[in-house]
N, C-alpha and C positions, 0 to 999 in steps of 0.2 A: 736816148734808148727806150726803146720799150720791149721790157721782158718778162714777163711773170714767172714766179718760184712757188712750187708744188707739192708737198708731201703726205705720205702714207702709210701706216705702220698695218697694214689690212693685211691678213694673212694670206689672202689668196691675191694670188701676182696683178689679176686681167682685173679684179677690186682696183689694187695698189694701183697699175699704173693709171684709171682712172678718174681717180681721185687726183692722184698727183699732178694731170694732164687739163683737169678738168679747162680751167679756165684758158688754155690755147687754143688757136683759130691755126694759124697758116706758122709755123716756126720756122725759119732758117736754118736753126740749130736748136738742137737739144744736149745738153749734159748730165747725165744722173749718176747716181753713185746709189751704192744698195749694200748689203752682206753680200755675200758668195754663195747663198744657200738657193736665190730666187733668180741672182744677177741673169743668167743666162734670158730664162723666160720672162727679164723686163726688156731687153737687149732685145731683144726677138716683136714682142707685142708691141713698143713705143716705134720702130718699124712698120710692126701692119699697120700703124693709125696717123703714122706721120712719112707716109711715103719717100718725099719729095725735099725732105731736111734731111740736114745731117745731123745723126745720132751718135754721140761718144760718152762711154762711160768707163767708170772703174769702180773694180769692190773696196771697199774701205773699212776699216774699225769702229770711225764711227762715222758721221756726215755730217755734217754745221752748215748753221744761216743766225739769222738774226735771233730769231727764236727760242737756240739753245741747240745740243747734239743730240743728236740719235741713233740711236743702236738699233740692228733688226726693223730697217725701215727703208725707205725708196726716196731718197729727194731730186727732184727734178728742177731746171732753168728752164727755159723755152723761151730765145731770141726773134722777138716777130721783126724787128726794124731798127735799124737804128748802127748795123754792123755790115760787115762783108765778111765772108769765113771762104777756105777753101779743105778741102780736106785731107788726108790722105795716109797710108799706109806701109811702115819699114814689118814686115816678115824679118824669118829667123836672126832676132834680134842678137843672140849670144852667139854666133858663128860670124854670120857677111853682108848685117843689114846696109850697107853702102852699095850692095848690089839694087838696091832699091830706090838709091837715091835721083831717079828722074821723077819719082812722086814725090819727093821735096821740091827738086826744082820746080814742076807743070804747077804747084799748088801757092807757091812761091812769086809767080812768073807778071799778076796781075797788082801786086805789093809794092806801091814806092814811098807809104810815109811811115819810116822807119819809129818816129817818135808816136805813133799811132798804132802802131800792130805788135804784137802777140805771138810766138807759134807757140801755143800750149799742147803737152804732150803730158801723153802716161803711158808708161812705161811697163811693162810684166818685171813685175820684184823675183824675188828668191833663184835667178839665173846670171845673175853678176854683166847684164846685159849693158846697165847706164850709161859705161865712157865711151862702146862701141855705139850706141844712140847716140849722145849727143857728137861724136866724132861726125857720124854721117850729114845729122843734121845742118851743123855748123859750118860744114862744108860750102854748105850753099846760103845759107842766112846767115853768115859774118859778114861775108860780100855785100848783103844787103843791109846791114847792121840793122836787121830785127831780128831782137832776144825772144832766145827762148827758154820756157816756167813752165814746170808743170812739177810731177812727183810719179812717185814707180807706187805700184796697183797695192794692197792693202790687207787684211784678214781680220777674226777675232784678235792675233796678236801671237798665233801656234807657229807663225811660219810652216804651213800647212800647203796652202792652196791659192793664190790668187789671178785675179780675169779682167781682161779690158774690153771695149767692145766699139767698132765701130760698123755703124749702119747697119746692124740687127747679128751682125756677124759677134766671133766671142775667139778670144786667141789665147794666151799661156805665155810666147813664146814671141812678140810684136809687141811694138809702138806704136797708137797711133795719134794722130798729131792732125792741130787744126787752125789756121790762120788768120788771125780774128784783127780787123780792123777796128777801130773806133771812131766812125764817123762823126762821134761829141764832143772830140777830144782826144788828149794825150792816154798815155796806158805808164803809170808810174810804178815802179819793180822796188819792194821793200823785200829784205831776209832780215831775219831777227834770230841770237844765239843766248840760250840761257845759262850758259854753263860760261865762266871765264879760266883767263890761264895761270896756273900753278907757278912757282919756279920753277920746274922740273922740264926742262928741255934736252930734245934728245936728235939725231939725226940716223935716218933709215939708212943703212948700210949693208944687208942682203936682203933681198925680196924678191916675190916670185908675182909680179906682177896682173899675170892674169886671175891664179888664185887667191888676189888679196890678204896675202900670208904677207907677213914680216918673220924675217928670223933676226936677223941682229939689229942694236940699235949700238950704235959707237963700237961694234965691232965687238957686242955682249949678245949672250940669245936675249931675244927679247921679252919672252916671259921675266926672265932675273930681271932686268932694268925695268919694266911695270913696278911689279912686287916691290923691288927698292924702294922708289919715288912715291908707293902708297904704303911703306912702310909695316910688309904682309909678307905670308911667306907664298911663294908662287901654290902650291895648294888651296888659298884663300882668295885666289885671284876671280873666282867666277861670279862671287857674291860682290863684289865692287865693278863690274864689269856694265853694268849697265848705267850707276849713276858716274863715273869717271872716263867720260869717251874722251880720242886725242883730237888737239888742230890741227889741222895741216896747213903749214903758213907760207901762202905765195903775196910776197911783196908786200906787201900793209896788209891785206888781207889774212882772215885766219877761216877755215872751212870746217866743221867738224865732221869726224869721222868714228861712224860707230861699232866698239869691239864687237865683234862675235864669237869663240870661245880661240883657249890656252890648246893650240896643237902640238902633241908629243912633249907634255913638257915645257918646252922652248919655245915656238915660235905662236905669234899672233894674229888671229884670222881677223877680217873685217867686213862691215859692209860698203866700204867704198875704196877703191885704188888709194893704196901708195907707191910711191915711183924711189926707184933707188935715189938714195941721195938727198931724201926731202925734210924736209924742216919740220919737227914735230913739238908741241909741246901738251902735256899732261894738263886736262881741264877736271873742273871742279865745280857743281853747283852753284850757280847765281841766285839773288833774289826774283825769281821770275816772273813778279808778278810787278815787281819794280823797270823790270825791263819792257813787259807788254807792254804798260803804261810811255814810257818811253818812243816805242816804235807806234801803237796808237798816237800817239803827238805826235810827232813828225809827218806820219803818212798825212795828218788831220789839217797840218799850218802847210803841208808845198799841193795838198787839194781839197778844197775848204769846200767842194760840194761834189763829194764821190757821185757819180751814180751806179756803179757797182763797184766787188772786190770779187775779184777769186782767192782762195785760199788753199793751202797747202799744208797740213800740219802735222809735221814727224808722227806714228805710229805710238813712235818709242816717248813721247812728249804725251801725246794723249793720256798713255796710258800712267803716269807720271801724276796728272791732270786728274783724272779718275781717281788714284790711287790714297789723293788728299781731299776727296771729297768735292774736287772744283772743274768736272772737267764741263759745266755745265755755263757754271759761272764764267767760263774761259771765253765760250761761247756768245753766251748776251756781253762780255766787255764787248769782245770787239762788233759786234751789232750798234752798241749803244754810241760805238765812237766813228764807225764806216758807215751805218745805213745798211741796208741791202747788201747779203754776200752769200757767196754759199763757198764750199770747202768741202777736203775732205783727209785721212789720213792713212798713208803709207807708207812704204819701209826706205821710202828716200824720198829728196828733193831733187830736184835742179834748174839751176841758173844761167844761162849763157852755154858756160863751155866747162860749168861743173857740177860733179853730184856732189851729193853732203848729203848727211843725216842727223837726225837732232835737231830738229831745223825746222823755223816759221818762213815761207815765202807768199805774199802777196802780191797780185799785182789789182791797180787801182784806177776804174777806167773815171775819166772826167766825165 
């Protein structure tokens, strides 16, 4: 696989694109990540300079590569060869993305090696569209056994505005995706949780699925159940919400659901859907450095010669690492284990049929 990774912190968007793409000659695919302010200018300039390539990007809290974590910067990866790729767009992502399912069918038609292929997608954040997007993508891709991998776009952490881009056009209510076949081998997927279950389990018994609100757990007010599990008053809940997410249990797997806010003193709103009669568990922080090392060790054991890794690291995790002065260390630790990689931090992560939060997902290319 032949690719080049470039970055720039130049204030002028044209100059930043020039520096970040200086090593590229004739890329097939460009992926890029930056803060919101200059993102639209980057998207248009990249498409102008490389009109024959697919270009796809997302705004982020921080961009990651083996050299570290970068804020207020542009990070670009350009694939010159070693892959086959096709891209598409799902508009109206929070209403009826299924209307555009032919985009998925068209892009997926040429791919027949699911072990070597992923559908990389970036979804608009802050509009609760992820589950609808995944349903649309998997309506086609589950039949072909092509895994879905990606994340929701990010910002500085204030939940104000996020943007995604495809081929120079920018969107705030869509999903952009690209099917990538690795001609050099398999693509292995990993998901990391740095929160562990407590002894507090409960079942959702009254929910508004679309609004991501749970009104009752075990037929009791959801906020009261959460407060009792934490040993605090309902009025004190907000200061615990970031550190104590929930786990949604599906079979033998657990997917993290981040708290958003208390609703009318009794309900709980989340950043991912919880369905009626879902089995839930209250989570607490684990030793994230130990967990990270186990994840990287497993990935390296299963793929001894990774050529490239794509990463989505939740915005909330990134803020946690930054608050502990360890965001850059986290980024270089991943690079030391896996070599070249690029990643971004947004408001959610997606893998196959599931949308979740406060998680890291990796796609490791042989």
